[in-house]
Steps between C-alpha positions, in 0.01 A plus 500: 500500500383564853675746724509587865552871563552748784371859475608789710204715582498881556489449874820279474320176575566191283221308311560155360297338215519286202407548136544371149565845361680716763494823312127485434444405868700804622289723274197350655627567849586863413148548347358374836346191334716220637504492885316674772830523695690675219207723399548696822882521448549624153726532310674160522833410351633160400811419711525121450385233264569124484412278203350154573417204278134463614217693658518249782872578563429872493222470754710291731788751472252793558386338823869437609587867432197623688612304803838675498579787729533845345877478550515165320297650211740796471793262503334300215450820300864608566632157388359554152664833450 
């Protein structure tokens, strides 16, 4: 299943992405292999994930989350415990 996820970086910024295997993707991020943005802000920690039915849905949700303000993203994270 595809997932949308939010990572908290070491500099307290948030990074949003999508993946079919979230745990493997986080490992890639923490090895510096996944994203130029996170590579400079290691380590990263998973703070939110949301399951979707299709990759297309995950990509659309990723875009929607990226358009959110930081405060809206933090509220989304809080809403899921």
